[in-house]
N, C-alpha and C positions, 0 to 999 in steps of 0.2 A: 721427556722426564728423565733428568739425570738420577744417579746414582743413589744419593742423598733423598730425594723425593720418592724414587722407589720405595726405599725403607722405610720412609717415614709414613708414606700412604700404607703399605703393606701394615705394622704396628698399630696405626691407629684404627683400622678397618679391623681386626684381632682383637682389640680393647672394647670394639662395641659390640662384640658378638661376643665375649665374655660378660659384659654387663648386661644385655639380653638377658641371655642363659641363666644368670642368677637368679634375675627376677621371674624367670616362668619355673624354674626349679621352686621356688617359694610359694607362688602361687599354686601349682598343680600338685606339689605335696601336701598344700593345705586344703586343697579341695576334695582331693581324692581322699585323704583320711576322714572329712567331715562326710561326705557322703555315700562312703564305702566303696567306690567304685575301683576295681582293680584295671580297668582300662586307664582311667585318669592316672593314678599311680602309677602305671607303666610306662606313660608316657612321661610322670615325672622323673622317672628313672630315664626314660630317652633323653629327656633337658640333659639330666645330671652326666651323661657322659657325651653328650653335645658338650655342657662344659668345660668339662674334663679336656676334651680332645681341643678345644678353643685355647685353653690353657697351655696344652703342649705346643699348638700351631703358633702362638705368640713367643713360647722360647726358641721353637727351631727357626723362627723369623730373625728373631734376634741372635740365635747363635749362627744361622747362615750367611749372616750380612758382616762377619769379621773375615778380614783377607786372610789371603793366604801367608802363612808362616814357617817355619824352621823344621816343625811337627806334620802340617798340614799343606804341603807343595801344591795341591790342587784345589785348595781351601774349605770351606764349611757347608756347600751345600747340602749335601747328604744329611744335614741332619733335617731337613724338609722331607726327606723320603723317608728316614726313621722316623719322623712323626706321623706319615700317613701310615707306617703299619704300626705301630703303639695304639694308634686310634682305632683300626681295625680290628685288633685283638680284643680292644674295650668292648666294642661294640658287639662281636660273638659273645660274649661273657655275659653283657646285660639282656640279649636276646634270650639267652638260655634261661637268665632268672625268670624273665618275664611270663615265656611258657612255662615254666615251672608254677609259678602264682597261677597262671592264666586257669592250667589244669585243676588246683587244688579250689579254684571258686566253681570250677562246673561242677566236681563231684560235691562239693559242698556248698551251693547256691545262698548269696546273702541278698538280702533287699538291698536297694541301692535309693537312699533319702535326696532330697534336694536337688535333683537330676536339673535342675536350672541354673547350679552353679557351676555342673559338669560342664554344662554346653556354653557356658560363658567363657569359663576359662581356657576350653580348647579354642574357641573363636577369635580370643586375644591370642592365644600361641600362633594359630596359622597366618592371622596378619603380621606379627612381630617378625615369626621366622622366615616370611615371604618379601617382608623388607628388604631384613640385615643379610639374608640368603643374596638377593639380586647386587647389594652392593659389594659383599664378599665375591663374588663372580664378576664383576666388574674389576675388581682388583686384579685378583687372583688371573683373570685371561689376561689382563692389561700387563701383571708383571711375570707371565708363567710361573707361578706359586703354586705346586703340587699341596705345599700346607693347607694355604687359603684356600683353594678348590676343594679338598677334602671336609674343610670345615663348611665350606659352603652346602654341598651336598649332603651333610650333616643335617644342617636347618631344612634344606628343601625337602627331604624326607621325613622331617620332623611335621611340615607343612601337612604331608598327605595323610600322614597318620594321625593328626589333630585334627584333622578334617574327619577323618574316618570316624576316629573315636566320639565328635560330635555329633555326625549322625546318627551312630548305634543309640547313643543314649537320647536324642531324641526320637529313632523309632521306638525304645523302650518307653520313653513318653508318652506317645501316641497310642501305642495299642495298650497300654495300663489303663488311660485314659478313656479309649472307648471299649474296652471291655473290661471293668472293673473287677478284680478278683482275679483277672489273668495275667499270672505272671511269667514274664521272659527275662529274667535278668540272664540267662547264660547268653545270650547277645554280648552282654558286656566284655565275659572272657573269651569268648569269640574272636572278639574283633581286638582283644590283646594281642592271640597269637597270629593275628593277620598283620597286626604293627610286628611283629616280632620278627614275622618272616621277611617284612620288607624292611628292617633292620639288617637282617642278614644277606638280602641279596645285595646292599649298599656296601656293607663290610665287606663281602667278596671281591665285588667288584675295586675297592679300596686297596683291598691287599694284592690282586692282582696290579695293580700301575705302581703301587710303592715297593713292590719286591724285584720287579721287569728292572727300576732303575737302581735297586740296590745291588741286582746282581749284575749289571752294566749289559742289562740287554740292547741291543740296538736300537736306533731311531726308527720311526714308523717308515714305511716305504716311502709313501710319499715324500718324506722331509728325504730320505737319502736319493730317491729319482731327483728333484731340485739341485741336491749340492752336486751331483752326478754332471745336470745340464750346465750349472753353473763353471764347474772346472773346463768341461769340454769346449766350452764358446771362448775360453780364454787364447787371441792370438798366442802364435808360441808353444802351445801343447801339443805333442804329437798324440800323446795317451795317456795312460795314467790307469791305476791300480791298487791292490789293496787297500782299498777305502774301508774304514773301521770307523765306528760312533758308538757314540753313548750319551747318558745325560746325568747331571747329579743335579738335584733340584732345578732350578731355572736353566743351569747351564750345559751347554751341549759342548759337549769334545769332539771332533772332528780329525781324522788323519788318511794320508794315504800319499804314494808316489806318484810323480808327474816325471813321464819322459819328453825330454827335450832335445832339439838338436845337440849332438858332442861338441860344436864350434861355439856355442852360445857362451857368450864373454859371461863369467860369473856376477859381473854387474847386473846385467841382463837378465838373469838367472833370479837372482834374489827382486828385482823391481816386477819381474813375472810374479812371483810367489806374495807381494805385497799386492797386486793387482788381483790376484785370487782370494786372498786374505778378505780385500773391500767386498769384494763382490758376496762371498759369503755374509759377512757381517751384515751386509743390508738387508739380507733376507734373514739373517739367525742371529740377533743383535747379542754380541757379547760370546759369540763363539770361540772356542776356543782351539784354534788350527793348529796344528803341525803339517808340514809339508815335507818329505824327504823328494831331493832330484836327483834323475838317473840321468845320463846321456843315454839317444835314442842308438841303437846298433844297427839300425833299419833291417833288421833280422827278429819280427816279432815273434816273443815268445807266448805262449797260448794264453798265459795269464794279462797278456796287454792286447791280444785281437778285439775284444768284444768294445772297447774304449778306442781303439785304435784310428787316426785319419790323418790326413796329410798334413804338413805344417800349412797352418793360417796365418795368410799375407796381409 
């Protein structure tokens, strides 16, 4: 998949998320107000946040696709990381509001009317969000887009919470059907609080991931280990040191020094760096690799020893 097709796929799947969330917000809000269910209304707020998140993701995907320019030499990939962080903050705020409203309902319980409508809209929500989240995960994983994967996690969380609210409403309906006059309306706000706690957990994980990249955290240990193996496998590399990695959006930035025979011609050293970059790109497509070449003095300093080897022939 070329760069143009990748950006098109990302835009199209986020557009689908915007449309599906818009429909669910309207349905959930209408039914929640109609039957007086705080858990359904909390789900309407949840879908509203998902809608905002999808819109932010759409803007981030479009912005991150811009090429590097004179003011942004490393491109615009971090728009996606900023998107993930903003989405997480919005989720925290929404969860706090849901908990507040649920507590008010526990203190002042109200009857829920026409529970069947609530069960129906929650079932529809779970089905739609499951389908859309699977598509988002597919594109997000294929393009390594944190903005799209964050949106997918939003919707997958909505699947679980919608199923929970649906189960709670069904339980209320069954209990009040079997024991006429026995009201268990407290179940509704209690489930709303559980919904909020699940949202907070998702927001925390999203914050940690987006902040890690915004603060230029290193790539995962397994990625660094793979990069080290690729460097050490190249003939002509005596040793390497100072490996530094980071990530912006889907783009990985990799820097390191290699030590080669001091008598190696410049043209051969340049060809060697091309081979290393090609090997890394085969495993980490689109990575930006910077290599500094040093002559090996045969007196290995401490920072060279861990990766030192005899010249490969």
